[in-house]
C-alpha positions in Angstrom: -8.5 -6.0 -3.3 -6.0 -6.8 -6.1 -6.0 -8.7 -9.5 -3.5 -9.7 -11.7 -2.1 -6.7 -13.2 -0.8 -5.6 -16.5 2.4 -3.6 -15.4 4.2 -1.0 -16.9 7.7 -1.6 -18.3 10.6 -1.4 -15.8 12.8 0.9 -15.8 16.3 1.1 -14.2 18.3 4.7 -13.9 21.2 6.1 -12.1 18.7 7.4 -9.5 17.6 4.2 -8.1 19.1 2.7 -5.0 18.7 -1.2 -4.0 18.9 -1.0 -0.1 19.1 -4.7 1.2 16.4 -5.0 4.0 16.9 -7.7 6.9 13.5 -8.1 9.1 14.1 -9.0 12.4 12.8 -12.6 12.0 15.4 -12.9 9.1 13.7 -12.4 6.2 15.4 -10.4 3.4 14.5 -8.0 0.8 15.6 -5.1 -1.4 14.1 -1.4 -0.9 13.9 0.8 -4.0 15.0 4.4 -3.4 14.8 6.8 -5.8 16.0 10.3 -5.2 15.1 13.6 -6.8 18.1 15.8 -7.9 18.6 18.0 -5.1 17.5 17.8 -1.6 13.7 16.3 -1.3 11.1 18.2 0.1 9.0 15.1 1.2 9.9 11.6 1.3 7.0 9.0 0.4 7.2 4.9 1.8 5.2 3.3 -1.0 3.4 -0.2 -0.1 2.4 -2.1 -3.4 -0.9 -3.8 -4.2 -0.9 -7.8 -3.3 1.2 -9.6 -5.4 2.8 -7.1 -7.3 6.3 -6.6 -7.2 8.0 -3.3 -5.9 9.5 -2.5 -9.3 6.6 -2.1 -11.2 6.0 1.2 -9.1 9.2 2.9 -10.7 7.2 4.8 -13.2 5.4 6.4 -10.0 8.6 7.2 -8.1 10.4 8.5 -10.9 7.4 10.9 -11.6 7.7 11.9 -7.7 11.5 12.3 -8.0 11.0 14.4 -11.0 8.9 17.0 -8.7 11.2 16.7 -6.0 9.9 13.8 -3.7 11.9 10.9 -2.7 10.2 7.7 -3.1 11.1 4.0 -1.2 9.3 1.2 -2.8 8.6 -1.5 -0.2 8.7 -5.3 -1.1 6.2 -7.5 -0.3 7.2 -10.8 1.7 6.8 -13.4 -0.9 7.2 -11.3 -4.1 9.8 -9.8 -6.2 13.2 -9.5 -4.3 11.9 -11.2 -1.2 13.8 -14.3 -0.4 10.8 -16.0 0.9 8.2 -18.0 -1.5 4.8 -18.9 0.1 4.4 -22.7 0.6 4.1 -25.4 2.8 7.5 -24.6 4.7 6.6 -20.7 4.5 4.1 -19.1 5.9 3.1 -15.8 7.0 0.3 -13.2 7.9 -0.1 -9.6 8.2 1.8 -9.7 11.9 5.0 -10.7 10.0 4.4 -7.8 7.3 3.1 -5.2 10.2 5.5 -5.9 12.8 8.5 -7.4 11.0 8.8 -6.3 7.5 7.7 -2.8 7.4 9.5 -1.0 10.6 12.4 -2.9 9.0 12.0 -1.1 5.6 11.1 2.3 7.1 13.7 2.5 9.5 16.1 2.1 6.6 14.4 4.4 4.3 14.7 7.3 6.9 18.6 6.4 6.9 18.5 6.7 3.5 16.9 9.8 3.0 18.6 11.9 5.9 16.1 11.2 8.8 12.9 12.7 7.3 9.8 11.4 8.7 7.7 10.0 5.5 4.7 9.9 4.1 3.2 6.7 3.8 1.3 5.3 0.8 -0.3 2.2 -0.7 -2.1 1.1 -3.4 -4.9 -1.7 -3.2 -4.1 -3.9 -0.3 -1.2 -1.4 0.4 -3.2 1.1 1.2 -4.9 -0.9 3.9 -1.9 -2.1 5.4 -0.6 1.8 5.4 -3.6 2.4 7.4 -3.1 -0.5 9.6 0.4 0.6 10.2 -0.3 4.0 10.8 -3.0 3.0 13.4 0.1 1.5 15.0 2.8 3.9 14.9 1.0 7.4 13.8 3.8 9.2 15.4 6.1 8.2 12.7 4.5 9.6 9.9 3.5 12.6 8.0 0.4 11.4 6.5 -1.4 8.6 4.2 -1.7 8.5 0.6 -4.0 5.9 -1.1 -4.6 5.1 -4.6 -7.4 2.4 -6.0 -7.5 1.4 -2.1 -10.8 0.5 0.0 -11.9 -2.3 2.5 -12.6 -5.6 0.8 -15.7 -5.8 2.6 -18.2 -7.8 0.4 -21.0 -5.7 1.2 -19.2 -2.9 -0.5 -19.3 -4.5 -3.6 -22.4 -4.8 -6.7 -21.0 -8.4 -6.9 -20.8 -8.9 -3.2 -22.4 -12.4 -2.9 -19.9 -13.7 -5.3 -17.1 -12.3 -3.6 -18.2 -13.4 -0.2 -18.1 -16.7 -1.6 -14.7 -16.3 -2.8 -13.7 -15.5 0.5 -15.2 -18.4 1.9 -13.2 -20.6 -0.3 -9.9 -18.6 -0.3 -8.7 -19.8 3.0 -9.5 -23.3 2.9 -7.9 -23.5 -0.7 -4.4 -22.0 0.8 -4.6 -24.3 3.4 -5.1 -27.3 1.0 -2.4 -26.3 -1.3 0.0 -24.7 1.0 -0.5 -21.2 -0.4 -3.1 -19.4 -2.3 -2.3 -20.1 -6.5 -2.7 -16.6 -7.6 -1.0 -16.7 -10.3 -2.8 -19.4 -11.8 -6.1 -17.8 -10.4 -5.6 -14.5 -12.1 -5.7 -13.0 -8.8 -2.8 -11.7 -6.8 0.3 -13.5 -6.7 1.0 -17.0 -4.7 0.0 -15.8 -1.4 1.0 -17.2 1.9 -2.1 -18.9 4.1 -1.7 -16.4 6.9 -2.0 -13.4 4.3 -5.3 -15.0 2.8 -6.4 -16.0 6.3 -6.0 -12.4 7.4 -7.3 -10.3 3.9 -10.4 -12.8 3.7 -11.4 -12.3 7.2 -12.0 -8.2 6.8 -13.5 -9.3 3.8 -16.3 -11.3 5.2 -16.8 -9.2 8.3 -15.6 -5.6 7.3 -13.4 -5.7 10.2 -9.5 -5.7 10.5 -7.5 -8.2 12.6 -4.1 -10.2 12.2 -3.5 -13.6 13.8 -1.0 -13.3 16.5 -1.6 -9.3 17.0 -3.3 -9.0 20.3 -4.5 -5.5 18.8 -8.0 -4.1 18.6 -7.7 -2.2 15.0 -11.2 -1.3 15.4 -9.9 1.0 17.9 -6.9 1.9 16.8 -7.9 3.1 13.7 -10.4 5.2 15.1 -7.6 7.3 16.9 -5.7 7.5 13.6 -4.9 11.6 13.8 -3.1 11.6 10.8 -4.2 13.5 7.3 -5.3 11.0 4.6 -5.7 12.1 0.6 -7.2 9.0 -1.4 -7.7 8.6 -5.1 -10.3 6.8 -6.7 -10.3 5.6 -10.3 -13.6 6.0 -12.0 -13.2 2.7 -13.8 -12.3 0.6 -10.7 -14.7 -1.6 -9.7 -12.0 -3.5 -7.5 -12.0 -0.5 -5.2 -15.5 1.5 -5.2 -16.5 4.4 -3.7 -18.3 2.2 -1.1 -15.2 0.3 -0.7 -13.2 3.2 0.0 -15.8 5.0 2.2 -15.9 1.9 4.2 -12.1 2.1 4.9 -11.9 5.7 5.5 -15.0 5.7 7.8 -12.9 3.8 10.5 -10.7 6.4 11.0 -13.0 9.3 12.3 -10.3 11.5 13.7 -8.3 11.7 10.5 -8.6 14.7 8.1 -9.6 13.2 5.1 -10.0 14.3 1.3 -10.7 12.2 -1.7 -10.1 12.9 -5.4 -10.9 11.4 -8.4 -9.2 10.1 -11.7 -10.7 9.7 -14.9 -9.5 8.6 -18.3 -8.8 12.2 -19.6 -6.4 12.1 -17.0 -4.5 9.0 -18.1 -4.1 9.9 -21.6 -7.3 7.9 -22.3 -6.5 5.0 -20.8 -9.0 3.4 -18.6 -9.2 4.6 -15.2 -9.1 1.3 -13.2 -7.4 -0.4 -10.8 -3.9 -0.9 -12.5 -3.9 1.3 -15.7 -3.0 4.3 -13.9 0.4 2.5 -13.2 1.5 3.2 -17.1 0.8 7.1 -16.6 0.9 8.1 -13.3 1.6 12.0 -13.9 -2.0 13.2 -12.7 -2.0 11.4 -9.8 1.2 12.5 -8.6 0.5 15.8 -9.2 -2.9 15.6 -7.1 -0.5 14.2 -4.3 2.3 16.4 -4.3 -0.3 19.3 -4.2 -1.9 17.9 -1.1 1.1 17.0 0.7 2.8 20.7 0.2 -0.6 22.0 1.6 -0.5 19.9 4.6 3.0 21.0 5.4 2.6 24.7 4.6 -0.5 24.8 6.9 1.3 22.9 9.9 3.1 25.2 12.8 6.6 25.2 12.0 8.3 22.7 14.4 10.9 23.3 17.0 14.3 23.9 15.1 13.2 24.4 11.8 12.2 28.5 12.0 
């Protein structure tokens, strides 16, 4: 889940490269690539939360780059640099995000960073879609990194009945207006009808599906073999422990670790759904230590000896 964020200030530096992305259906956006000094030892491809432009994750990307990790920040269709805006004339759902936009961005990131196989990560809805993409293409990825993410299933929330009512209303409202007016509602961005249809369905049922994709995501997720590290913010009611557990339980074959984040690790700021974006260093440290441990524990691949 996601709500309107209090985003950190945007910083553009010489290490940031904007790479034009063309999806197979003609949608355009820009990938923000942040390169460390010297050779990167890992590459992270990052998916934002619902309604949050990619540029607001520059502090996260720069914190990784300062520690030798290259980062590509994905732009969601309809947000930020995307040339599409949700409305009656333009609609899309998880299918376009998973089958068109993500493959195009990941291919360019591999080219930009010398062919390295990336880690895939995401915040909130970005974390969920990271898992769905990994269930379709696990061989493309090193592992999954999640921050403040979890399934939106209403039974996982203390205010579950109210949240279920919101899911029941969200899709009809989006159909009526032509999109979900998230900016006015204080939740997400102005979201496409198809995205809200797919998202609210998972919130009502606890199961993932995407209109137009004949995929059994329950079966796909159950076979994900990748390592996963999830960071949970202790003051985050939008992604409570039960929500994260529900998401991770869909992937029994994955090796999973969960880390916690407290206000003390965020310079005294609340450890909530968005506050960490202003001071991401403690989260970055945990994720990099996990990446390094995972790679060190693996057998050397052919040609790397």
